[in-house]
C-alpha angles and dihedrals in degrees: 000000000000091000091051090052092051092048091050090048092051091048091050092050090048092050093049091047090051092050090046091051091051092051093043090057093044106123137147119204115209112201125186111234108174151305121239123194117211127188110234088215087074090052100046095151094051093044090050089051091052092048090051092049091052092048095050097038098245097113113132113207140048124312115207092179137029089223113132112227120255125183120341093241087071093065145048132207116228115195116193119195128198131181117230112208113195104205096178140090089243131084112249126207115205108214104179149354113203123189117209124198124228117269113273089015111125105172099098114093104179145339114229112237120243112197093182116119109211120214114213113191119216116288094008139101141215137181124248126190137199126196126210125189109218135181114266088233081098111073100245093199086068125067109270121240114277122281133191121236118206112199118196125196143150135211109237091297095315121121113237122218093246124089108311131191127219091278092057093252121142122231137196130182124211130184113238106208 
């Protein structure tokens, strides 16, 4: 009986050590890929849909300004893409990528909501994009001023050892420049 207890204790310690090692190596790399500017004039139907959603209060996303949209030639879409590299033995679910504008920078109008939850299997990667509609006061042919992307994810309900919010989600910020 005593030998069985010792064997069970050794197995328990080994299992806890294995789980601890998995969690200790849990890391997600967030790598900036690119930023593409698109003229809303070339996407009239999509722009009109956004404008209608704003007017009737059904827009899903983040509004940086209360400005109501005028004609598409007054704006530009910026789409930032990052690569999420899951360097763990756990499946990660990317819940959100939020773009924040620089302080005292008032050209961004809205970030279009993406309700897709991206599954990233262990030891793999995928790209995730976020699109912001900005005022054309910024020359869209030039690279826009830097932004910060905050990517939020979780590991199949397990808290990761990086910064976590009150919901147990992990977050990383990356400068997009």
